[in-house]
LUMLUMDREN-2810 file (N, C-alpha, C; in Angstrom, 1 decimal):
<atoms>
<atom><aa>M</aa><ch>A</ch><at>N</at><xx>22.5</xx><yy>-71.8</yy><zz>86.0</zz></atom>
<atom><aa>M</aa><ch>A</ch><at>CA</at><xx>23.5</xx><yy>-71.2</yy><zz>87.1</zz></atom>
<atom><aa>M</aa><ch>A</ch><at>C</at><xx>22.3</xx><yy>-69.9</yy><zz>88.2</zz></atom>
<atom><aa>R</aa><ch>A</ch><at>N</at><xx>22.4</xx><yy>-70.4</yy><zz>89.2</zz></atom>
<atom><aa>R</aa><ch>A</ch><at>CA</at><xx>21.3</xx><yy>-69.1</yy><zz>89.7</zz></atom>
<atom><aa>R</aa><ch>A</ch><at>C</at><xx>22.4</xx><yy>-68.3</yy><zz>90.5</zz></atom>
<atom><aa>I</aa><ch>A</ch><at>N</at><xx>22.3</xx><yy>-67.0</yy><zz>90.1</zz></atom>
<atom><aa>I</aa><ch>A</ch><at>CA</at><xx>22.9</xx><yy>-66.2</yy><zz>91.3</zz></atom>
<atom><aa>I</aa><ch>A</ch><at>C</at><xx>22.4</xx><yy>-65.3</yy><zz>91.8</zz></atom>
<atom><aa>N</aa><ch>A</ch><at>N</at><xx>22.8</xx><yy>-64.5</yy><zz>93.7</zz></atom>
<atom><aa>N</aa><ch>A</ch><at>CA</at><xx>21.6</xx><yy>-64.5</yy><zz>94.7</zz></atom>
<atom><aa>N</aa><ch>A</ch><at>C</at><xx>22.2</xx><yy>-62.9</yy><zz>94.7</zz></atom>
<atom><aa>M</aa><ch>A</ch><at>N</at><xx>21.8</xx><yy>-61.8</yy><zz>94.6</zz></atom>
<atom><aa>M</aa><ch>A</ch><at>CA</at><xx>22.5</xx><yy>-60.5</yy><zz>94.6</zz></atom>
<atom><aa>M</aa><ch>A</ch><at>C</at><xx>21.7</xx><yy>-59.6</yy><zz>95.9</zz></atom>
<atom><aa>K</aa><ch>A</ch><at>N</at><xx>22.3</xx><yy>-59.1</yy><zz>97.5</zz></atom>
<atom><aa>K</aa><ch>A</ch><at>CA</at><xx>21.8</xx><yy>-58.5</yy><zz>98.4</zz></atom>
<atom><aa>K</aa><ch>A</ch><at>C</at><xx>22.0</xx><yy>-57.4</yy><zz>97.6</zz></atom>
<atom><aa>F</aa><ch>A</ch><at>N</at><xx>21.2</xx><yy>-56.3</yy><zz>97.8</zz></atom>
<atom><aa>F</aa><ch>A</ch><at>CA</at><xx>22.0</xx><yy>-54.6</yy><zz>97.6</zz></atom>
<atom><aa>F</aa><ch>A</ch><at>C</at><xx>22.5</xx><yy>-54.5</yy><zz>98.6</zz></atom>
<atom><aa>L</aa><ch>A</ch><at>N</at><xx>23.6</xx><yy>-54.0</yy><zz>98.8</zz></atom>
<atom><aa>L</aa><ch>A</ch><at>CA</at><xx>23.9</xx><yy>-52.8</yy><zz>99.8</zz></atom>
<atom><aa>L</aa><ch>A</ch><at>C</at><xx>23.0</xx><yy>-51.3</yy><zz>100.8</zz></atom>
<atom><aa>W</aa><ch>A</ch><at>N</at><xx>23.0</xx><yy>-50.6</yy><zz>99.1</zz></atom>
<atom><aa>W</aa><ch>A</ch><at>CA</at><xx>22.5</xx><yy>-49.4</yy><zz>99.7</zz></atom>
<atom><aa>W</aa><ch>A</ch><at>C</at><xx>21.2</xx><yy>-49.0</yy><zz>98.4</zz></atom>
<atom><aa>H</aa><ch>A</ch><at>N</at><xx>20.7</xx><yy>-47.8</yy><zz>97.8</zz></atom>
<atom><aa>H</aa><ch>A</ch><at>CA</at><xx>20.4</xx><yy>-47.1</yy><zz>96.6</zz></atom>
<atom><aa>H</aa><ch>A</ch><at>C</at><xx>20.2</xx><yy>-47.1</yy><zz>95.9</zz></atom>
<atom><aa>S</aa><ch>A</ch><at>N</at><xx>20.7</xx><yy>-48.2</yy><zz>95.4</zz></atom>
<atom><aa>S</aa><ch>A</ch><at>CA</at><xx>20.7</xx><yy>-48.3</yy><zz>93.7</zz></atom>
<atom><aa>S</aa><ch>A</ch><at>C</at><xx>20.5</xx><yy>-49.7</yy><zz>93.2</zz></atom>
<atom><aa>E</aa><ch>A</ch><at>N</at><xx>19.2</xx><yy>-50.1</yy><zz>93.9</zz></atom>
<atom><aa>E</aa><ch>A</ch><at>CA</at><xx>19.1</xx><yy>-51.4</yy><zz>93.3</zz></atom>
<atom><aa>E</aa><ch>A</ch><at>C</at><xx>18.3</xx><yy>-51.3</yy><zz>92.3</zz></atom>
<atom><aa>D</aa><ch>A</ch><at>N</at><xx>17.9</xx><yy>-50.4</yy><zz>91.8</zz></atom>
<atom><aa>D</aa><ch>A</ch><at>CA</at><xx>16.5</xx><yy>-50.2</yy><zz>90.0</zz></atom>
<atom><aa>D</aa><ch>A</ch><at>C</at><xx>17.3</xx><yy>-49.8</yy><zz>89.3</zz></atom>
<atom><aa>D</aa><ch>A</ch><at>N</at><xx>19.1</xx><yy>-49.6</yy><zz>89.3</zz></atom>
<atom><aa>D</aa><ch>A</ch><at>CA</at><xx>20.0</xx><yy>-48.8</yy><zz>88.1</zz></atom>
<atom><aa>D</aa><ch>A</ch><at>C</at><xx>20.3</xx><yy>-50.7</yy><zz>88.0</zz></atom>
<atom><aa>F</aa><ch>A</ch><at>N</at><xx>20.8</xx><yy>-51.4</yy><zz>89.1</zz></atom>
<atom><aa>F</aa><ch>A</ch><at>CA</at><xx>21.2</xx><yy>-52.7</yy><zz>88.7</zz></atom>
<atom><aa>F</aa><ch>A</ch><at>C</at><xx>20.2</xx><yy>-53.6</yy><zz>87.7</zz></atom>
<atom><aa>R</aa><ch>A</ch><at>N</at><xx>19.4</xx><yy>-53.4</yy><zz>88.6</zz></atom>
<atom><aa>R</aa><ch>A</ch><at>CA</at><xx>18.3</xx><yy>-54.3</yy><zz>88.0</zz></atom>
<atom><aa>R</aa><ch>A</ch><at>C</at><xx>18.3</xx><yy>-54.2</yy><zz>85.9</zz></atom>
<atom><aa>D</aa><ch>A</ch><at>N</at><xx>18.2</xx><yy>-52.5</yy><zz>86.0</zz></atom>
<atom><aa>D</aa><ch>A</ch><at>CA</at><xx>18.1</xx><yy>-51.8</yy><zz>84.7</zz></atom>
<atom><aa>D</aa><ch>A</ch><at>C</at><xx>18.8</xx><yy>-52.5</yy><zz>83.8</zz></atom>
<atom><aa>S</aa><ch>A</ch><at>N</at><xx>20.3</xx><yy>-52.5</yy><zz>83.8</zz></atom>
<atom><aa>S</aa><ch>A</ch><at>CA</at><xx>21.0</xx><yy>-52.9</yy><zz>83.5</zz></atom>
<atom><aa>S</aa><ch>A</ch><at>C</at><xx>21.4</xx><yy>-54.5</yy><zz>83.3</zz></atom>
<atom><aa>L</aa><ch>A</ch><at>N</at><xx>20.8</xx><yy>-55.5</yy><zz>84.6</zz></atom>
<atom><aa>L</aa><ch>A</ch><at>CA</at><xx>20.2</xx><yy>-56.7</yy><zz>84.3</zz></atom>
<atom><aa>L</aa><ch>A</ch><at>C</at><xx>19.2</xx><yy>-56.8</yy><zz>82.9</zz></atom>
<atom><aa>R</aa><ch>A</ch><at>N</at><xx>18.2</xx><yy>-56.6</yy><zz>82.9</zz></atom>
<atom><aa>R</aa><ch>A</ch><at>CA</at><xx>17.1</xx><yy>-57.1</yy><zz>82.4</zz></atom>
<atom><aa>R</aa><ch>A</ch><at>C</at><xx>17.7</xx><yy>-57.2</yy><zz>80.9</zz></atom>
<atom><aa>Q</aa><ch>A</ch><at>N</at><xx>18.5</xx><yy>-55.7</yy><zz>80.3</zz></atom>
<atom><aa>Q</aa><ch>A</ch><at>CA</at><xx>18.6</xx><yy>-54.8</yy><zz>79.4</zz></atom>
<atom><aa>Q</aa><ch>A</ch><at>C</at><xx>19.5</xx><yy>-56.0</yy><zz>79.5</zz></atom>
<atom><aa>D</aa><ch>A</ch><at>N</at><xx>20.9</xx><yy>-56.5</yy><zz>79.7</zz></atom>
<atom><aa>D</aa><ch>A</ch><at>CA</at><xx>21.9</xx><yy>-57.5</yy><zz>78.8</zz></atom>
<atom><aa>D</aa><ch>A</ch><at>C</at><xx>20.6</xx><yy>-58.8</yy><zz>79.1</zz></atom>
<atom><aa>G</aa><ch>A</ch><at>N</at><xx>19.4</xx><yy>-59.3</yy><zz>79.5</zz></atom>
<atom><aa>G</aa><ch>A</ch><at>CA</at><xx>19.4</xx><yy>-60.8</yy><zz>79.5</zz></atom>
<atom><aa>G</aa><ch>A</ch><at>C</at><xx>18.9</xx><yy>-61.7</yy><zz>80.6</zz></atom>
<atom><aa>W</aa><ch>A</ch><at>N</at><xx>19.3</xx><yy>-61.1</yy><zz>81.7</zz></atom>
<atom><aa>W</aa><ch>A</ch><at>CA</at><xx>18.5</xx><yy>-61.7</yy><zz>82.9</zz></atom>
<atom><aa>W</aa><ch>A</ch><at>C</at><xx>17.2</xx><yy>-61.8</yy><zz>83.5</zz></atom>
<atom><aa>V</aa><ch>A</ch><at>N</at><xx>17.2</xx><yy>-63.2</yy><zz>83.7</zz></atom>
<atom><aa>V</aa><ch>A</ch><at>CA</at><xx>15.7</xx><yy>-63.6</yy><zz>84.2</zz></atom>
<atom><aa>V</aa><ch>A</ch><at>C</at><xx>16.1</xx><yy>-62.4</yy><zz>85.5</zz></atom>
<atom><aa>I</aa><ch>A</ch><at>N</at><xx>15.9</xx><yy>-62.1</yy><zz>86.4</zz></atom>
<atom><aa>I</aa><ch>A</ch><at>CA</at><xx>15.4</xx><yy>-61.2</yy><zz>87.2</zz></atom>
<atom><aa>I</aa><ch>A</ch><at>C</at><xx>14.5</xx><yy>-62.5</yy><zz>88.5</zz></atom>
<atom><aa>A</aa><ch>A</ch><at>N</at><xx>14.1</xx><yy>-62.7</yy><zz>89.7</zz></atom>
<atom><aa>A</aa><ch>A</ch><at>CA</at><xx>13.6</xx><yy>-63.2</yy><zz>90.5</zz></atom>
<atom><aa>A</aa><ch>A</ch><at>C</at><xx>13.3</xx><yy>-62.5</yy><zz>91.9</zz></atom>
<atom><aa>E</aa><ch>A</ch><at>N</at><xx>12.1</xx><yy>-61.5</yy><zz>92.2</zz></atom>
<atom><aa>E</aa><ch>A</ch><at>CA</at><xx>12.6</xx><yy>-60.7</yy><zz>93.9</zz></atom>
<atom><aa>E</aa><ch>A</ch><at>C</at><xx>12.4</xx><yy>-62.1</yy><zz>94.9</zz></atom>
<atom><aa>K</aa><ch>A</ch><at>N</at><xx>13.5</xx><yy>-61.3</yy><zz>95.5</zz></atom>
<atom><aa>K</aa><ch>A</ch><at>CA</at><xx>13.3</xx><yy>-62.2</yy><zz>97.0</zz></atom>
<atom><aa>K</aa><ch>A</ch><at>C</at><xx>12.8</xx><yy>-61.2</yy><zz>98.3</zz></atom>
<atom><aa>G</aa><ch>A</ch><at>N</at><xx>12.7</xx><yy>-60.3</yy><zz>97.7</zz></atom>
<atom><aa>G</aa><ch>A</ch><at>CA</at><xx>12.8</xx><yy>-59.3</yy><zz>98.8</zz></atom>
<atom><aa>G</aa><ch>A</ch><at>C</at><xx>13.5</xx><yy>-58.2</yy><zz>99.1</zz></atom>
<atom><aa>D</aa><ch>A</ch><at>N</at><xx>13.0</xx><yy>-57.9</yy><zz>100.2</zz></atom>
<atom><aa>D</aa><ch>A</ch><at>CA</at><xx>13.8</xx><yy>-56.3</yy><zz>100.6</zz></atom>
<atom><aa>D</aa><ch>A</ch><at>C</at><xx>14.9</xx><yy>-56.6</yy><zz>99.3</zz></atom>
<atom><aa>A</aa><ch>A</ch><at>N</at><xx>15.5</xx><yy>-55.7</yy><zz>99.5</zz></atom>
<atom><aa>A</aa><ch>A</ch><at>CA</at><xx>17.2</xx><yy>-56.0</yy><zz>98.7</zz></atom>
<atom><aa>A</aa><ch>A</ch><at>C</at><xx>17.1</xx><yy>-57.4</yy><zz>97.9</zz></atom>
<atom><aa>E</aa><ch>A</ch><at>N</at><xx>16.5</xx><yy>-57.9</yy><zz>97.6</zz></atom>
<atom><aa>E</aa><ch>A</ch><at>CA</at><xx>17.3</xx><yy>-59.1</yy><zz>97.4</zz></atom>
<atom><aa>E</aa><ch>A</ch><at>C</at><xx>16.7</xx><yy>-59.5</yy><zz>95.7</zz></atom>
<atom><aa>I</aa><ch>A</ch><at>N</at><xx>17.7</xx><yy>-60.2</yy><zz>94.5</zz></atom>
<atom><aa>I</aa><ch>A</ch><at>CA</at><xx>17.1</xx><yy>-60.7</yy><zz>94.4</zz></atom>
<atom><aa>I</aa><ch>A</ch><at>C</at><xx>17.7</xx><yy>-62.0</yy><zz>93.6</zz></atom>
<atom><aa>D</aa><ch>A</ch><at>N</at><xx>17.2</xx><yy>-63.1</yy><zz>93.1</zz></atom>
<atom><aa>D</aa><ch>A</ch><at>CA</at><xx>17.8</xx><yy>-64.2</yy><zz>92.5</zz></atom>
<atom><aa>D</aa><ch>A</ch><at>C</at><xx>17.9</xx><yy>-63.9</yy><zz>90.3</zz></atom>
<atom><aa>V</aa><ch>A</ch><at>N</at><xx>19.0</xx><yy>-63.7</yy><zz>90.2</zz></atom>
<atom><aa>V</aa><ch>A</ch><at>CA</at><xx>19.1</xx><yy>-63.8</yy><zz>88.7</zz></atom>
<atom><aa>V</aa><ch>A</ch><at>C</at><xx>19.6</xx><yy>-65.1</yy><zz>87.8</zz></atom>
<atom><aa>A</aa><ch>A</ch><at>N</at><xx>19.0</xx><yy>-65.5</yy><zz>87.0</zz></atom>
<atom><aa>A</aa><ch>A</ch><at>CA</at><xx>19.8</xx><yy>-66.6</yy><zz>86.0</zz></atom>
<atom><aa>A</aa><ch>A</ch><at>C</at><xx>19.7</xx><yy>-66.2</yy><zz>85.2</zz></atom>
<atom><aa>H</aa><ch>A</ch><at>N</at><xx>20.6</xx><yy>-66.1</yy><zz>83.7</zz></atom>
<atom><aa>H</aa><ch>A</ch><at>CA</at><xx>20.3</xx><yy>-66.0</yy><zz>82.1</zz></atom>
<atom><aa>H</aa><ch>A</ch><at>C</at><xx>20.5</xx><yy>-67.6</yy><zz>81.3</zz></atom>
<atom><aa>P</aa><ch>A</ch><at>N</at><xx>19.8</xx><yy>-67.3</yy><zz>80.3</zz></atom>
<atom><aa>P</aa><ch>A</ch><at>CA</at><xx>19.6</xx><yy>-68.4</yy><zz>79.7</zz></atom>
<atom><aa>P</aa><ch>A</ch><at>C</at><xx>21.0</xx><yy>-68.7</yy><zz>79.0</zz></atom>
<atom><aa>Q</aa><ch>A</ch><at>N</at><xx>22.4</xx><yy>-68.3</yy><zz>78.5</zz></atom>
<atom><aa>Q</aa><ch>A</ch><at>CA</at><xx>23.3</xx><yy>-68.3</yy><zz>77.9</zz></atom>
<atom><aa>Q</aa><ch>A</ch><at>C</at><xx>24.3</xx><yy>-68.6</yy><zz>78.4</zz></atom>
<atom><aa>V</aa><ch>A</ch><at>N</at><xx>23.8</xx><yy>-68.2</yy><zz>80.6</zz></atom>
<atom><aa>V</aa><ch>A</ch><at>CA</at><xx>25.1</xx><yy>-68.4</yy><zz>81.2</zz></atom>
<atom><aa>V</aa><ch>A</ch><at>C</at><xx>25.0</xx><yy>-69.6</yy><zz>82.3</zz></atom>
<atom><aa>K</aa><ch>A</ch><at>N</at><xx>26.0</xx><yy>-70.7</yy><zz>81.5</zz></atom>
<atom><aa>K</aa><ch>A</ch><at>CA</at><xx>26.1</xx><yy>-72.6</yy><zz>82.1</zz></atom>
<atom><aa>K</aa><ch>A</ch><at>C</at><xx>27.7</xx><yy>-72.1</yy><zz>83.0</zz></atom>
<atom><aa>T</aa><ch>A</ch><at>N</at><xx>28.4</xx><yy>-71.6</yy><zz>83.1</zz></atom>
<atom><aa>T</aa><ch>A</ch><at>CA</at><xx>29.3</xx><yy>-71.6</yy><zz>84.5</zz></atom>
<atom><aa>T</aa><ch>A</ch><at>C</at><xx>29.1</xx><yy>-70.6</yy><zz>85.1</zz></atom>
<atom><aa>E</aa><ch>A</ch><at>N</at><xx>30.8</xx><yy>-70.2</yy><zz>85.8</zz></atom>
<atom><aa>E</aa><ch>A</ch><at>CA</at><xx>30.8</xx><yy>-69.0</yy><zz>87.2</zz></atom>
<atom><aa>E</aa><ch>A</ch><at>C</at><xx>31.3</xx><yy>-68.3</yy><zz>86.7</zz></atom>
<atom><aa>D</aa><ch>A</ch><at>N</at><xx>32.2</xx><yy>-68.7</yy><zz>85.6</zz></atom>
<atom><aa>D</aa><ch>A</ch><at>CA</at><xx>33.2</xx><yy>-68.2</yy><zz>84.8</zz></atom>
<atom><aa>D</aa><ch>A</ch><at>C</at><xx>32.5</xx><yy>-67.6</yy><zz>83.7</zz></atom>
<atom><aa>A</aa><ch>A</ch><at>N</at><xx>31.5</xx><yy>-67.7</yy><zz>83.2</zz></atom>
<atom><aa>A</aa><ch>A</ch><at>CA</at><xx>30.8</xx><yy>-67.3</yy><zz>82.6</zz></atom>
<atom><aa>A</aa><ch>A</ch><at>C</at><xx>29.9</xx><yy>-65.5</yy><zz>82.8</zz></atom>
<atom><aa>A</aa><ch>A</ch><at>N</at><xx>29.5</xx><yy>-66.2</yy><zz>83.8</zz></atom>
<atom><aa>A</aa><ch>A</ch><at>CA</at><xx>28.4</xx><yy>-65.0</yy><zz>85.2</zz></atom>
<atom><aa>A</aa><ch>A</ch><at>C</at><xx>29.1</xx><yy>-64.0</yy><zz>85.0</zz></atom>
<atom><aa>R</aa><ch>A</ch><at>N</at><xx>29.9</xx><yy>-64.5</yy><zz>85.7</zz></atom>
<atom><aa>R</aa><ch>A</ch><at>CA</at><xx>31.5</xx><yy>-63.5</yy><zz>86.1</zz></atom>
<atom><aa>R</aa><ch>A</ch><at>C</at><xx>31.6</xx><yy>-62.3</yy><zz>84.5</zz></atom>
<atom><aa>I</aa><ch>A</ch><at>N</at><xx>32.3</xx><yy>-63.1</yy><zz>83.8</zz></atom>
<atom><aa>I</aa><ch>A</ch><at>CA</at><xx>32.6</xx><yy>-62.4</yy><zz>82.7</zz></atom>
<atom><aa>I</aa><ch>A</ch><at>C</at><xx>31.2</xx><yy>-61.3</yy><zz>82.8</zz></atom>
<atom><aa>R</aa><ch>A</ch><at>N</at><xx>29.7</xx><yy>-61.4</yy><zz>81.9</zz></atom>
<atom><aa>R</aa><ch>A</ch><at>CA</at><xx>28.8</xx><yy>-61.7</yy><zz>82.1</zz></atom>
<atom><aa>R</aa><ch>A</ch><at>C</at><xx>28.5</xx><yy>-59.1</yy><zz>82.7</zz></atom>
<atom><aa>L</aa><ch>A</ch><at>N</at><xx>28.5</xx><yy>-60.5</yy><zz>84.6</zz></atom>
<atom><aa>L</aa><ch>A</ch><at>CA</at><xx>28.8</xx><yy>-59.2</yy><zz>85.6</zz></atom>
<atom><aa>L</aa><ch>A</ch><at>C</at><xx>29.5</xx><yy>-57.9</yy><zz>85.9</zz></atom>
<atom><aa>H</aa><ch>A</ch><at>N</at><xx>31.2</xx><yy>-58.5</yy><zz>84.9</zz></atom>
<atom><aa>H</aa><ch>A</ch><at>CA</at><xx>32.0</xx><yy>-57.3</yy><zz>84.9</zz></atom>
<atom><aa>H</aa><ch>A</ch><at>C</at><xx>31.6</xx><yy>-56.6</yy><zz>83.9</zz></atom>
<atom><aa>R</aa><ch>A</ch><at>N</at><xx>30.6</xx><yy>-57.2</yy><zz>82.7</zz></atom>
<atom><aa>R</aa><ch>A</ch><at>CA</at><xx>30.8</xx><yy>-55.8</yy><zz>81.5</zz></atom>
<atom><aa>R</aa><ch>A</ch><at>C</at><xx>29.9</xx><yy>-54.9</yy><zz>82.4</zz></atom>
<atom><aa>L</aa><ch>A</ch><at>N</at><xx>29.3</xx><yy>-55.5</yy><zz>83.6</zz></atom>
<atom><aa>L</aa><ch>A</ch><at>CA</at><xx>28.0</xx><yy>-54.7</yy><zz>83.8</zz></atom>
<atom><aa>L</aa><ch>A</ch><at>C</at><xx>28.5</xx><yy>-53.9</yy><zz>85.2</zz></atom>
<atom><aa>G</aa><ch>A</ch><at>N</at><xx>29.5</xx><yy>-53.7</yy><zz>85.6</zz></atom>
<atom><aa>G</aa><ch>A</ch><at>CA</at><xx>30.0</xx><yy>-53.2</yy><zz>86.4</zz></atom>
<atom><aa>G</aa><ch>A</ch><at>C</at><xx>29.1</xx><yy>-53.4</yy><zz>87.9</zz></atom>
<atom><aa>L</aa><ch>A</ch><at>N</at><xx>29.0</xx><yy>-54.8</yy><zz>87.3</zz></atom>
<atom><aa>L</aa><ch>A</ch><at>CA</at><xx>28.3</xx><yy>-55.0</yy><zz>89.1</zz></atom>
<atom><aa>L</aa><ch>A</ch><at>C</at><xx>29.9</xx><yy>-55.9</yy><zz>90.0</zz></atom>
<atom><aa>L</aa><ch>A</ch><at>N</at><xx>30.8</xx><yy>-57.1</yy><zz>89.6</zz></atom>
<atom><aa>L</aa><ch>A</ch><at>CA</at><xx>31.5</xx><yy>-57.4</yy><zz>90.1</zz></atom>
<atom><aa>L</aa><ch>A</ch><at>C</at><xx>32.3</xx><yy>-57.2</yy><zz>91.0</zz></atom>
<atom><aa>I</aa><ch>A</ch><at>N</at><xx>32.6</xx><yy>-55.4</yy><zz>90.8</zz></atom>
<atom><aa>I</aa><ch>A</ch><at>CA</at><xx>33.8</xx><yy>-55.1</yy><zz>91.4</zz></atom>
<atom><aa>I</aa><ch>A</ch><at>C</at><xx>32.7</xx><yy>-54.2</yy><zz>92.1</zz></atom>
<atom><aa>S</aa><ch>A</ch><at>N</at><xx>31.8</xx><yy>-53.6</yy><zz>91.9</zz></atom>
<atom><aa>S</aa><ch>A</ch><at>CA</at><xx>30.7</xx><yy>-52.4</yy><zz>93.0</zz></atom>
<atom><aa>S</aa><ch>A</ch><at>C</at><xx>31.0</xx><yy>-53.6</yy><zz>94.3</zz></atom>
<atom><aa>G</aa><ch>A</ch><at>N</at><xx>30.5</xx><yy>-52.5</yy><zz>95.1</zz></atom>
<atom><aa>G</aa><ch>A</ch><at>CA</at><xx>30.4</xx><yy>-52.4</yy><zz>97.0</zz></atom>
<atom><aa>G</aa><ch>A</ch><at>C</at><xx>29.3</xx><yy>-52.8</yy><zz>96.7</zz></atom>
<atom><aa>A</aa><ch>A</ch><at>N</at><xx>28.1</xx><yy>-51.6</yy><zz>96.2</zz></atom>
<atom><aa>A</aa><ch>A</ch><at>CA</at><xx>27.1</xx><yy>-51.8</yy><zz>96.5</zz></atom>
<atom><aa>A</aa><ch>A</ch><at>C</at><xx>25.5</xx><yy>-53.0</yy><zz>96.4</zz></atom>
<atom><aa>V</aa><ch>A</ch><at>N</at><xx>27.2</xx><yy>-53.7</yy><zz>95.6</zz></atom>
<atom><aa>V</aa><ch>A</ch><at>CA</at><xx>25.9</xx><yy>-55.2</yy><zz>95.8</zz></atom>
<atom><aa>V</aa><ch>A</ch><at>C</at><xx>26.7</xx><yy>-56.1</yy><zz>96.2</zz></atom>
<atom><aa>R</aa><ch>A</ch><at>N</at><xx>26.0</xx><yy>-57.7</yy><zz>97.2</zz></atom>
<atom><aa>R</aa><ch>A</ch><at>CA</at><xx>26.5</xx><yy>-58.7</yy><zz>97.7</zz></atom>
<atom><aa>R</aa><ch>A</ch><at>C</at><xx>26.6</xx><yy>-59.9</yy><zz>96.3</zz></atom>
<atom><aa>I</aa><ch>A</ch><at>N</at><xx>27.4</xx><yy>-61.0</yy><zz>95.9</zz></atom>
<atom><aa>I</aa><ch>A</ch><at>CA</at><xx>27.4</xx><yy>-61.8</yy><zz>94.5</zz></atom>
<atom><aa>I</aa><ch>A</ch><at>C</at><xx>27.3</xx><yy>-63.1</yy><zz>95.1</zz></atom>
<atom><aa>E</aa><ch>A</ch><at>N</at><xx>26.2</xx><yy>-63.5</yy><zz>95.2</zz></atom>
<atom><aa>E</aa><ch>A</ch><at>CA</at><xx>26.6</xx><yy>-64.9</yy><zz>96.2</zz></atom>
<atom><aa>E</aa><ch>A</ch><at>C</at><xx>25.9</xx><yy>-66.2</yy><zz>95.1</zz></atom>
<atom><aa>F</aa><ch>A</ch><at>N</at><xx>27.6</xx><yy>-67.2</yy><zz>94.3</zz></atom>
<atom><aa>F</aa><ch>A</ch><at>CA</at><xx>27.0</xx><yy>-68.0</yy><zz>93.0</zz></atom>
<atom><aa>F</aa><ch>A</ch><at>C</at><xx>27.1</xx><yy>-69.2</yy><zz>93.6</zz></atom>
<atom><aa>C</aa><ch>A</ch><at>N</at><xx>25.1</xx><yy>-69.8</yy><zz>92.6</zz></atom>
<atom><aa>C</aa><ch>A</ch><at>CA</at><xx>24.5</xx><yy>-70.6</yy><zz>93.5</zz></atom>
<atom><aa>C</aa><ch>A</ch><at>C</at><xx>24.7</xx><yy>-71.6</yy><zz>92.6</zz></atom>
<atom><aa>P</aa><ch>A</ch><at>N</at><xx>25.4</xx><yy>-71.9</yy><zz>91.5</zz></atom>
<atom><aa>P</aa><ch>A</ch><at>CA</at><xx>25.9</xx><yy>-73.3</yy><zz>91.0</zz></atom>
<atom><aa>P</aa><ch>A</ch><at>C</at><xx>24.7</xx><yy>-74.8</yy><zz>90.2</zz></atom>
<atom><aa>F</aa><ch>A</ch><at>N</at><xx>23.4</xx><yy>-75.0</yy><zz>89.6</zz></atom>
<atom><aa>F</aa><ch>A</ch><at>CA</at><xx>22.7</xx><yy>-76.1</yy><zz>89.6</zz></atom>
<atom><aa>F</aa><ch>A</ch><at>C</at><xx>23.6</xx><yy>-77.1</yy><zz>90.6</zz></atom>
<atom><aa>P</aa><ch>A</ch><at>N</at><xx>22.6</xx><yy>-78.5</yy><zz>91.5</zz></atom>
<atom><aa>P</aa><ch>A</ch><at>CA</at><xx>23.6</xx><yy>-79.7</yy><zz>91.3</zz></atom>
<atom><aa>P</aa><ch>A</ch><at>C</at><xx>23.9</xx><yy>-80.3</yy><zz>89.9</zz></atom>
<atom><aa>Q</aa><ch>A</ch><at>N</at><xx>25.1</xx><yy>-80.5</yy><zz>89.7</zz></atom>
<atom><aa>Q</aa><ch>A</ch><at>CA</at><xx>24.9</xx><yy>-81.6</yy><zz>88.3</zz></atom>
<atom><aa>Q</aa><ch>A</ch><at>C</at><xx>23.8</xx><yy>-83.3</yy><zz>88.8</zz></atom>
<atom><aa>Q</aa><ch>A</ch><at>N</at><xx>23.7</xx><yy>-83.4</yy><zz>86.7</zz></atom>
<atom><aa>Q</aa><ch>A</ch><at>CA</at><xx>22.3</xx><yy>-84.0</yy><zz>86.9</zz></atom>
<atom><aa>Q</aa><ch>A</ch><at>C</at><xx>22.7</xx><yy>-85.8</yy><zz>86.5</zz></atom>
<atom><aa>K</aa><ch>A</ch><at>N</at><xx>22.4</xx><yy>-86.2</yy><zz>86.7</zz></atom>
<atom><aa>K</aa><ch>A</ch><at>CA</at><xx>23.9</xx><yy>-87.8</yy><zz>86.5</zz></atom>
<atom><aa>K</aa><ch>A</ch><at>C</at><xx>22.7</xx><yy>-88.3</yy><zz>85.2</zz></atom>
</atoms>
């Protein structure tokens, strides 16, 4: 599961720190935009639970897009 995050105002450094401490791997995409993935998160539900614990799921400061990997046959 890959998650795209777009930060809407200047609190992104705090979010990045929280994500790293929780084990998320961050890939910078440009100004105020990152992709994140977590080695233990395989489903959108699991991602939502972790992000909710960090306060990101309900934050108005970040736009989150869940991008599941294509199913392999």
